[in-house]
C-alpha positions as MATLAB code, in Angstrom:
seq = 'XXXXXXXXXXXXXXXXXXXXXXXXXXXXXXXXXXXXXXXXXXXXXXXXXXXXXXXXXXXXXXXXXXXXXXXXXXXXXXXXXXXXXXXXXXXXXXXXXXXXXXXXXXXXXXXXXXXXXX';
ca = [
      15.469  -17.379   15.805;
      14.738  -13.508   16.134;
      14.145  -11.998   12.691;
      16.092   -8.479   12.595;
      13.790   -5.928   10.767;
      15.566   -3.099    8.862;
      13.695   -0.091    8.323;
      13.616    1.713    4.946;
      12.249    5.307    4.466;
      11.049    5.767    0.860;
      10.280    9.381   -0.228;
       7.057    9.354   -2.562;
       7.803   12.942   -4.186;
       7.234   12.637   -7.807;
       6.688    8.777   -7.765;
       4.002    7.157   -9.708;
       1.679    5.426   -7.340;
       1.540    1.802   -8.919;
       5.142    1.536   -9.174;
       5.762    2.689   -5.559;
       3.273    0.199   -4.462;
       5.281   -2.627   -6.021;
       8.472   -1.338   -4.591;
       6.703   -1.212   -1.014;
       4.905   -4.708   -1.097;
       8.370   -6.309   -1.746;
       9.854   -5.011    1.056;
       6.897   -5.866    3.234;
       7.020   -9.243    2.407;
      10.976   -9.460    2.167;
      11.343  -10.622   -1.233;
      14.735   -8.643   -1.287;
      16.266  -10.714    1.279;
      18.492  -13.791    0.144;
      16.831  -16.448    2.820;
      13.252  -15.795    1.590;
      10.544  -18.100    1.797;
       6.886  -17.656    1.238;
       5.410  -19.005    4.094;
       7.650  -16.958    6.609;
       7.262  -13.288    7.756;
      10.395  -11.941    7.064;
      10.027   -8.238    5.628;
      11.133   -5.122    6.633;
       9.189   -1.888    8.253;
       8.952    0.536    5.521;
       8.510    4.634    6.253;
       6.843    6.403    3.565;
       7.051   10.338    3.604;
       5.612   13.136    1.467;
       2.507   10.958    0.351;
       0.319   13.905   -0.486;
       3.091   14.397   -3.584;
       2.278   10.966   -5.330;
       1.731   11.654   -8.944;
      -0.972    9.355  -10.572;
      -0.176    8.288  -14.533;
      -2.974    9.352  -16.950;
      -6.350   10.182  -15.900;
      -6.507    7.900  -13.123;
      -6.892   10.517  -10.346;
      -9.999   11.668  -12.349;
     -11.464    8.489  -13.590;
     -10.576    5.752  -10.945;
     -13.341    4.821   -7.978;
     -13.444    2.766   -5.054;
     -16.408    0.372   -5.012;
     -18.085   -1.485   -2.062;
     -21.406   -3.187   -1.120;
     -23.488   -3.066    2.253;
     -24.809   -6.333    1.467;
     -28.419   -4.769    1.272;
     -30.207   -3.947   -1.616;
     -29.463   -0.619   -3.048;
     -26.296   -0.516   -0.962;
     -23.445   -0.229   -3.695;
     -21.243    2.599   -2.954;
     -18.985    4.282   -5.266;
     -16.051    7.164   -4.197;
     -14.021    8.834   -6.483;
     -10.257    8.464   -5.752;
      -9.568   11.985   -5.992;
     -12.160   12.582   -2.756;
     -10.241    9.903   -0.900;
      -6.772   11.034   -1.643;
      -7.709   14.781   -0.775;
      -8.907   13.583    2.590;
      -6.463   10.965    3.313;
      -3.391   10.451    0.762;
      -2.364    7.315    2.717;
      -5.421    5.351    2.606;
      -4.523    5.446   -1.446;
      -1.607    4.247   -1.293;
      -2.273    1.629    1.381;
      -5.014    0.056   -0.560;
      -2.996    0.020   -3.373;
       0.029   -1.862   -1.381;
      -2.633   -4.154    0.140;
      -3.843   -5.532   -3.290;
      -0.235   -6.288   -4.126;
       0.280   -8.441   -1.190;
      -0.834  -11.901   -1.430;
      -4.161  -13.101    0.201;
      -2.887  -15.005    3.208;
      -3.137  -15.166    7.081;
       0.415  -12.954    6.768;
      -1.333  -10.087    4.837;
      -2.736   -8.181    7.854;
       0.686   -8.498    9.657;
       2.589   -7.276    7.139;
       0.437   -4.423    5.906;
       0.944   -3.100    9.489;
       4.470   -2.329    9.074;
       3.560    0.326    6.372;
       3.860    3.682    8.340;
       3.186    7.116    6.947;
       5.398   10.148    8.138;
       4.973   13.876    7.214;
];
């Protein structure tokens, strides 16, 4: 059986990052369809435009940081969200959506259906 995927276009202008990410995660998983089952990849394609006009609630854009560690001593790195957002706003939204998807084998396939347009 072939899955018919719908395409959803979302205008991110003026929307708050976390609330937008939850809407996108639901669409990517297919939880909005009546025949949803958690073990099948039934989600839709999501196109997001005007990403550079996303709003952050509170002081999150100034205070939040992304962390990673290289695995070597002294390899702990932290990058402010503002710097990442200024360079590539899509990375901030993608990271937020990725954190809201279930951590399983379908996660990589689902996140590939998230596209950004101008």
